N, C-alpha and C positions, 0 to 999 in steps of 0.2 A: 608755300615753299616754292622757290624758283630754282631751277637747275638748268645748265646748258650742256648740250651734247653736239658733237660735230658729225655731220653726215659723211660717210666714206664714199669713195668712188663707186662702190657697189650699192649705194643707197641704204647702207646699214648704219645704225647708231648703237652706241653702248649706253645702256640706261645707267645714269650715275648711281653710285653706291648708296647715297643718301635716299634717293628715290626708291631703289630696290628695297631698302630697309623699311621705309614707311609703308610701302605696298605689300611687304612680306613676300617679295619675289625671290625665288631660288631657281637654280638651273633646271630647265625643263618645263617651267611654268608657262602658261599661255597668257598673253595679254591682249586686250581689245583696244584698238585705237578708234576713237569716235571723232569725226571731223564735222563741225557745224559752225556756220558763220565765220569761216576763216580761222577757227581755233581748233586745236586738237586736245583731247583728254585721253589719258591712258589708264586702263583699269586692269586689275588682275582678274582673270576668269577663274572662278572657283572650280576645283576638281569636283566632279559629280559625287564622288565618294564622301567628300566633306559635307555635302548638303543632303545626302541621303537621309531619309526619315524626317526631313524638315517640313514635308507636306503630309498631312493626314490623309490616308486613303480610306474612303468609305468602305465599310465591311462588305457591301454588296459588289464592290469593284475589285476587291482583292483576289488575286489569282487569275484575273482576266488576261489573256494573251495580248502582247503588244500589238500584234497584227489587227486584232479586233478593235483595240482602243484607237489605233490610227484610222481604221476604216470608219468607225463611228464618228470620230472627230471630223474627218473630211466630209462625211455626209451631213452633219449638223452645220458645219461652216458653209457648205454649198447651199443648203436650205436657207441660211441667214442671208447669203448674197442674193439669192433669188428674191427673197422678201424685200431687201433693200432696193433692188432694181425695180420691182413692181411698185413700191412706194414712190420711187423717183419718177417712174412713168406716170403714175396717177397725179403727182404734183405738177408735172409738166403739162399734162392734159387739162388740169383745172386752171392753169395759168393761161392757156390758149382760149378758154371760154370767157 
């Protein structure tokens, strides 16, 4: 589907009705604009309540406070970054020999 919209002096556009209908957009919804290779796509951002329950939470993780989950996630990601950096350093060192 192609649809045309005009940009206002404030940089705003009105999403054409046909596009809103196809994307299921209604007043107050959030949209995502993705720009790549000179082209833009627009997607509806799902409401978190719509997707709640879509991911199975392991029994041992249920009831864990968000603060603890975030701290653990950051710790694991930091450890992974360090490992990638060490692997990269080893690779560069072996290239020099």
